[in-house]
C-alpha positions as a Markdown table, in Angstrom:
| # | Residue | x | y | z |
|---|---|---|---|---|
| 1 | Met | 25.7 | -4.3 | -9.4 |
| 2 | Pro | 26.4 | -0.8 | -8.1 |
| 3 | Asn | 26.9 | -0.1 | -4.4 |
| 4 | Ala | 23.7 | 1.1 | -2.8 |
| 5 | Ser | 25.4 | 4.2 | -1.7 |
| 6 | Ala | 26.1 | 5.1 | -5.3 |
| 7 | Thr | 22.5 | 4.7 | -6.3 |
| 8 | Gly | 19.3 | 6.5 | -5.7 |
| 9 | Leu | 18.8 | 4.3 | -2.7 |
| 10 | Lys | 21.1 | 6.7 | -0.9 |
| 11 | Thr | 18.2 | 9.2 | -1.0 |
| 12 | Leu | 15.8 | 6.9 | 0.9 |
| 13 | Trp | 16.0 | 9.1 | 4.0 |
| 14 | Leu | 13.6 | 11.4 | 2.2 |
| 15 | Ala | 10.9 | 8.7 | 2.0 |
| 16 | Ile | 11.6 | 7.7 | 5.6 |
| 17 | Gly | 11.1 | 11.4 | 6.6 |
| 18 | Val | 7.7 | 11.4 | 4.8 |
| 19 | Val | 6.7 | 8.3 | 6.6 |
| 20 | Ile | 7.7 | 9.8 | 10.0 |
| 21 | Leu | 5.9 | 13.1 | 9.3 |
| 22 | Asp | 2.8 | 11.3 | 8.1 |
| 23 | Gln | 2.6 | 9.0 | 11.1 |
| 24 | Leu | 3.3 | 11.8 | 13.6 |
| 25 | Ser | 0.6 | 14.0 | 12.0 |
| 26 | Lys | -1.9 | 11.2 | 12.1 |
| 27 | Met | -1.1 | 10.5 | 15.8 |
| 28 | Trp | -1.6 | 14.2 | 16.5 |
| 29 | Ala | -4.9 | 14.2 | 14.6 |
| 30 | Glu | -6.2 | 11.1 | 16.5 |
| 31 | Asn | -5.1 | 12.5 | 19.9 |
| 32 | Thr | -6.4 | 16.0 | 19.3 |
| 33 | Leu | -9.4 | 15.9 | 17.0 |
| 34 | Thr | -12.9 | 14.5 | 17.4 |
| 35 | Leu | -14.2 | 12.3 | 14.6 |
| 36 | Gly | -16.2 | 14.4 | 12.1 |
| 37 | Glu | -15.9 | 17.7 | 14.0 |
| 38 | Pro | -14.0 | 20.4 | 12.1 |
| 39 | Met | -11.3 | 22.4 | 13.7 |
| 40 | Ala | -10.8 | 25.7 | 11.8 |
| 41 | Val | -7.2 | 26.4 | 10.8 |
| 42 | Ile | -7.5 | 29.2 | 8.3 |
| 43 | Ser | -10.1 | 30.3 | 5.8 |
| 44 | His | -10.9 | 27.3 | 3.5 |
| 45 | Leu | -9.0 | 24.8 | 5.6 |
| 46 | Asn | -10.1 | 22.7 | 8.6 |
| 47 | Phe | -8.7 | 19.7 | 10.4 |
| 48 | Thr | -11.4 | 17.1 | 10.5 |
| 49 | Leu | -10.7 | 13.6 | 11.7 |
| 50 | Asn | -12.0 | 11.0 | 9.3 |
| 51 | Tyr | -11.2 | 7.4 | 8.4 |
| 52 | Asn | -11.1 | 5.9 | 4.9 |
| 53 | Glu | -11.3 | 2.2 | 4.3 |
| 54 | Gly | -11.0 | 2.5 | 0.6 |
| 55 | Ala | -8.7 | 4.3 | -1.7 |
| 56 | Ala | -8.8 | 7.9 | -2.9 |
| 57 | Phe | -12.3 | 9.5 | -2.5 |
| 58 | Ser | -13.3 | 6.3 | -0.5 |
| 59 | Phe | -13.1 | 4.3 | -3.7 |
| 60 | Leu | -14.1 | 0.6 | -3.0 |
| 61 | Ser | -14.6 | 1.4 | 0.7 |
| 62 | Asp | -17.8 | -0.8 | 0.8 |
| 63 | Met | -16.1 | -4.1 | -0.2 |
| 64 | Gly | -16.4 | -5.7 | 3.3 |
| 65 | Gly | -12.7 | -5.5 | 4.3 |
| 66 | Val | -11.1 | -7.2 | 1.2 |
| 67 | Gln | -10.0 | -3.8 | 0.0 |
| 68 | Arg | -7.7 | -3.6 | 3.0 |
| 69 | Trp | -5.5 | -6.4 | 1.7 |
| 70 | Leu | -6.0 | -5.5 | -1.9 |
| 71 | Phe | -4.7 | -1.9 | -1.4 |
| 72 | Thr | -1.9 | -3.2 | 1.0 |
| 73 | Gly | -0.8 | -5.7 | -1.6 |
| 74 | Leu | -0.9 | -3.0 | -4.4 |
| 75 | Ala | 1.1 | -0.6 | -2.2 |
| 76 | Leu | 3.7 | -3.2 | -1.4 |
| 77 | Val | 4.1 | -4.0 | -5.2 |
| 78 | Val | 4.5 | -0.3 | -5.9 |
| 79 | Thr | 7.0 | 0.0 | -3.1 |
| 80 | Ala | 9.1 | -2.8 | -4.6 |
| 81 | Val | 9.0 | -1.3 | -8.1 |
| 82 | Leu | 10.0 | 2.1 | -6.7 |
| 83 | Leu | 12.9 | 0.6 | -4.8 |
| 84 | Val | 14.2 | -1.1 | -7.9 |
| 85 | Trp | 13.7 | 2.1 | -9.9 |
| 86 | Leu | 15.7 | 4.1 | -7.3 |
| 87 | Arg | 18.4 | 1.4 | -7.3 |
| 88 | Lys | 18.9 | 2.0 | -11.0 |
| 89 | Leu | 19.3 | 5.7 | -10.7 |
| 90 | Pro | 22.5 | 7.5 | -9.8 |
| 91 | Ala | 22.7 | 9.0 | -6.3 |
| 92 | His | 22.0 | 12.6 | -7.2 |
| 93 | Trp | 19.0 | 14.8 | -6.6 |
| 94 | Asn | 16.6 | 15.6 | -9.4 |
| 95 | Cys | 12.9 | 15.7 | -9.8 |
| 96 | Glu | 12.7 | 12.0 | -10.6 |
| 97 | Val | 14.5 | 10.9 | -7.4 |
| 98 | Val | 12.4 | 13.3 | -5.2 |
| 99 | Gly | 9.2 | 12.2 | -6.9 |
| 100 | Ile | 10.0 | 8.5 | -6.3 |
| 101 | Asn | 10.8 | 9.1 | -2.7 |
| 102 | Phe | 7.6 | 11.1 | -2.1 |
| 103 | Val | 5.4 | 8.5 | -3.6 |
| 104 | Leu | 7.3 | 5.7 | -1.7 |
| 105 | Gly | 7.0 | 7.5 | 1.6 |
| 106 | Gly | 3.3 | 8.3 | 1.1 |
| 107 | Ala | 2.5 | 4.7 | 0.0 |
| 108 | Ile | 4.3 | 3.3 | 3.0 |
| 109 | Gly | 2.6 | 5.8 | 5.4 |
| 110 | Asn | -0.9 | 4.7 | 4.2 |
| 111 | Val | 0.1 | 1.0 | 4.2 |
| 112 | Ile | 1.0 | 1.3 | 7.9 |
| 113 | Asp | -2.5 | 2.6 | 8.6 |
| 114 | Arg | -4.1 | -0.2 | 6.6 |
| 115 | Val | -2.1 | -3.0 | 8.2 |
| 116 | Leu | -2.5 | -1.7 | 11.8 |
| 117 | Ala | -6.0 | -0.3 | 11.7 |
| 118 | Gly | -7.6 | -1.5 | 8.5 |
| 119 | Lys | -8.3 | 2.1 | 7.5 |
| 120 | Val | -6.4 | 5.3 | 6.7 |
| 121 | Thr | -6.5 | 8.3 | 9.0 |
| 122 | Asp | -7.4 | 11.5 | 7.1 |
| 123 | Phe | -7.7 | 15.0 | 8.6 |
| 124 | Ile | -6.9 | 17.7 | 6.2 |
| 125 | Asp | -10.2 | 19.2 | 5.0 |
| 126 | Phe | -10.0 | 21.9 | 2.2 |
| 127 | Tyr | -13.2 | 23.6 | 1.2 |
| 128 | Ile | -14.7 | 26.5 | -0.7 |
| 129 | Gly | -18.1 | 27.6 | 0.5 |
| 130 | Ser | -20.1 | 24.4 | 1.1 |
| 131 | Trp | -18.0 | 22.3 | -1.3 |
| 132 | His | -15.4 | 20.1 | 0.5 |
| 133 | Tyr | -12.6 | 18.3 | -1.3 |
| 134 | Ala | -12.0 | 14.7 | 0.0 |
| 135 | Thr | -10.3 | 14.7 | 3.4 |
| 136 | Phe | -6.6 | 13.7 | 3.0 |
| 137 | Asn | -3.4 | 13.4 | 4.9 |
| 138 | Val | 0.4 | 14.0 | 4.6 |
| 139 | Ala | 0.9 | 10.7 | 2.8 |
| 140 | Asp | -1.6 | 11.7 | 0.2 |
| 141 | Met | 0.0 | 15.1 | -0.3 |
| 142 | Ala | 3.4 | 13.3 | -0.7 |
| 143 | Ile | 2.0 | 10.9 | -3.3 |
| 144 | Ser | 0.4 | 13.8 | -5.2 |
| 145 | Ala | 3.6 | 15.9 | -5.1 |
| 146 | Gly | 5.7 | 12.9 | -6.0 |
| 147 | Ala | 3.5 | 12.1 | -9.0 |
| 148 | Phe | 3.7 | 15.7 | -10.1 |
| 149 | Cys | 7.5 | 15.6 | -9.9 |
| 150 | Leu | 7.6 | 12.4 | -11.9 |
| 151 | Ile | 5.3 | 14.0 | -14.6 |
| 152 | Val | 7.5 | 17.1 | -14.7 |
| 153 | His | 10.6 | 15.0 | -15.0 |
| 154 | Glu | 9.2 | 12.8 | -17.7 |
| 155 | Phe | 7.6 | 15.5 | -19.9 |
| 156 | Trp | 9.8 | 18.5 | -19.3 |
| 157 | Trp | 13.2 | 17.8 | -17.8 |
| 158 | Lys | 13.9 | 14.5 | -19.6 |
| 159 | Pro | 13.1 | 16.0 | -23.1 |
| 160 | Lys | 15.1 | 19.1 | -22.2 |
| 161 | Gln | 18.1 | 17.0 | -21.2 |
| 162 | Lys | 17.8 | 14.9 | -24.4 |
| 163 | His | 17.7 | 18.0 | -26.5 |
| 164 | Ala | 20.7 | 19.4 | -24.8 |
| 165 | Ala | 22.7 | 16.2 | -25.3 |
| 166 | Glu | 21.7 | 16.1 | -29.0 |
| 167 | Lys | 22.9 | 19.7 | -29.4 |
| 168 | Gln | 26.2 | 18.9 | -27.7 |
| 169 | Glu | 26.7 | 15.9 | -30.0 |
| 170 | Glu | 26.1 | 18.2 | -33.0 |
| 171 | Asn | 28.7 | 20.6 | -31.8 |
| 172 | Val | 31.4 | 17.8 | -31.4 |
């Protein structure tokens, strides 16, 4: 087994940073904003305190509380899988490592809310005209950015690296 400092686990400080930024921003939102009252930031962006007992877009929010533990358990399984994945990767920065850390930090950030309060604190409200996107938070942004990084790695970087390696073998 490789030493943890020689694996992707060495990059966990990025996930920890996401968790800290997420939790601090949620504390700020809860201490500054009033539930449901928008605070204009810039055109098309408000900060509006909301709580979500479900998953994305309040999915399954009406399950009477069982969703709290369902989503917590799911996030803990995802966390374990991501930690194992990171441990199998070398300790160098690439889109895959960054993506895993972002998803990991975001998942942990939202799990903290679910465990402590039974709901996730959301406050970023993007809108165009009268259409409002689902209110979200820093953890949600990290999960989305991380998923994007993983998709880019899998469908662009990885094939590009494979092609370069095949070309190098041909030249040998």
